[in-house]
C-alpha positions as CSV (number, residue, x, y, z in Angstrom):
1,X,106.6,10.4,153.3
2,X,103.2,12.1,153.0
3,X,100.9,9.8,155.1
4,X,97.9,12.2,154.9
5,X,97.5,11.5,151.2
6,X,98.7,7.9,151.2
7,X,96.8,6.3,154.0
8,X,93.4,6.7,155.7
9,X,94.1,8.0,159.2
10,X,92.6,9.5,162.3
11,X,94.2,12.3,164.2
12,X,93.4,13.4,167.8
13,X,95.9,15.4,169.7
14,X,93.6,15.5,172.8
15,X,93.8,11.7,172.9
16,X,97.5,11.7,171.8
17,X,96.5,9.5,168.8
18,X,97.5,9.1,165.2
19,X,95.8,6.0,163.9
20,X,96.1,4.5,160.4
21,X,93.2,2.1,159.5
22,X,92.0,1.1,156.1
23,X,88.8,-0.4,157.5
24,X,87.7,2.5,159.8
25,X,84.1,3.6,159.7
26,X,83.5,7.2,158.4
27,X,80.8,9.6,159.4
28,X,79.4,12.4,157.2
29,X,82.2,14.7,156.1
30,X,82.6,18.3,157.1
31,X,83.4,20.5,154.2
32,X,86.9,19.3,153.5
33,X,88.5,18.7,150.1
34,X,91.8,18.2,148.5
35,X,92.9,21.4,146.7
36,X,96.3,22.0,145.0
37,X,97.5,19.0,146.9
38,X,96.5,20.5,150.2
39,X,93.6,19.5,152.5
40,X,91.2,22.5,152.7
41,X,88.2,22.9,155.0
42,X,85.5,25.4,155.2
43,X,84.7,27.0,158.5
44,X,83.0,30.0,160.0
45,X,85.3,32.5,161.7
46,X,83.5,35.4,163.3
47,X,80.4,34.3,161.3
48,X,82.3,34.6,157.9
49,X,82.7,31.5,155.7
50,X,86.4,30.9,155.1
51,X,88.3,28.3,153.1
52,X,91.3,27.2,155.2
53,X,94.4,25.1,154.5
54,X,94.9,22.4,157.1
55,X,98.5,22.2,158.2
56,X,99.3,19.7,160.9
57,X,102.7,21.3,161.5
58,X,101.5,24.8,162.3
59,X,101.3,25.6,166.0
60,X,99.4,28.9,165.4
61,X,96.4,29.2,163.1
62,X,96.4,32.2,160.7
63,X,93.7,34.3,158.9
64,X,93.5,37.4,156.7
65,X,93.7,40.7,158.6
66,X,90.3,41.7,157.3
67,X,88.6,39.0,159.4
68,X,89.8,40.6,162.6
69,X,89.5,44.2,161.7
70,X,88.4,46.2,164.7
71,X,89.2,43.5,167.3
72,X,91.7,44.1,170.1
73,X,94.8,41.9,169.9
74,X,95.3,39.2,172.7
75,X,99.0,38.8,172.5
76,X,102.1,39.0,170.3
77,X,103.7,35.7,169.2
78,X,106.8,34.7,167.2
79,X,106.7,32.1,164.5
80,X,108.7,30.9,161.5
81,X,107.7,30.2,157.9
82,X,110.1,28.7,155.4
83,X,109.1,31.2,152.7
84,X,109.6,34.3,154.7
85,X,111.6,33.3,157.8
86,X,111.0,34.4,161.3
87,X,108.2,36.9,162.0
88,X,106.0,38.3,164.8
89,X,102.2,38.7,164.7
90,X,99.4,39.6,167.1
91,X,96.8,37.0,167.8
92,X,93.0,37.7,168.0
93,X,90.3,35.7,169.7
94,X,87.6,34.6,167.2
95,X,84.4,32.6,167.2
96,X,84.7,29.4,165.2
97,X,82.3,26.8,163.8
98,X,83.1,23.9,161.5
99,X,80.7,23.6,158.4
100,X,79.5,20.0,158.4
101,X,77.5,18.4,155.6
102,X,74.1,16.8,156.5
103,X,74.5,17.6,160.2
104,X,73.4,20.5,162.4
105,X,76.4,22.7,163.2
106,X,78.6,21.9,166.1
107,X,78.7,24.3,169.0
108,X,80.9,27.3,168.3
109,X,84.1,27.7,170.3
110,X,86.8,30.4,170.6
111,X,90.3,30.2,169.2
112,X,93.2,32.5,168.7
113,X,94.3,33.3,165.2
114,X,97.4,35.2,164.1
115,X,97.5,37.6,161.2
116,X,99.1,36.2,158.0
117,X,102.2,38.1,157.0
118,X,101.4,40.2,153.8
119,X,103.5,38.0,151.5
120,X,101.9,34.8,152.7
121,X,98.5,36.3,152.6
122,X,99.1,37.2,149.0
123,X,100.1,33.7,148.1
124,X,97.1,32.2,149.8
125,X,94.7,34.7,148.2
126,X,96.0,33.7,144.7
127,X,95.1,30.1,145.7
128,X,91.7,31.2,147.0
129,X,92.4,30.4,150.6
130,X,91.6,32.7,153.6
131,X,94.0,31.2,156.1
132,X,95.7,28.3,157.7
133,X,94.2,26.1,160.4
134,X,97.0,24.4,162.4
135,X,97.1,21.9,165.3
136,X,94.2,23.7,167.1
137,X,91.8,21.7,164.9
138,X,93.3,18.4,166.1
139,X,93.4,19.5,169.7
140,X,89.7,20.1,169.7
141,X,88.4,17.4,167.3
142,X,89.1,13.8,166.4
143,X,89.5,14.1,162.6
144,X,89.6,11.3,160.0
145,X,91.1,11.9,156.6
146,X,90.6,9.5,153.6
147,X,91.2,10.1,149.9
148,X,91.6,13.9,150.6
149,X,88.3,14.3,152.4
150,X,87.9,15.1,156.0
151,X,85.5,13.4,158.4
152,X,84.3,13.5,162.0
153,X,84.5,9.9,163.2
154,X,81.2,8.1,164.1
155,X,82.4,7.6,167.7
156,X,82.3,11.4,168.3
157,X,84.6,14.3,168.5
């Protein structure tokens, strides 16, 4: 069952919490929308505005190779994607900021991103996405999702 699209919920991996609440208070949203049935957010990665798919099942976040051109890799990791099977990629340390409506930006932080395999990058490009943000988002922030929009809860992040 797809609980993200069916119920209002709050996710925080740092608090080990998944909370479903129809009556929760919601703060101003960060730029998150429902697109092609997927939750998409806008964020700055290395000072470039990117449109990212949110995937709660992805342990490694991924971006297009052009975003990390010229950076030195941090490490090599293995992963699996149902469309392409197992693969290896290098990760790169990037500066990240969430884009938040009606609020000053949050402090930037650093996060590792893998490079999207060429086939997956092509598919995401056709859908006008620049990458996939995985569980890293939920480790750092307490996120609320309601009606396909993403929010930072009023009690903080």
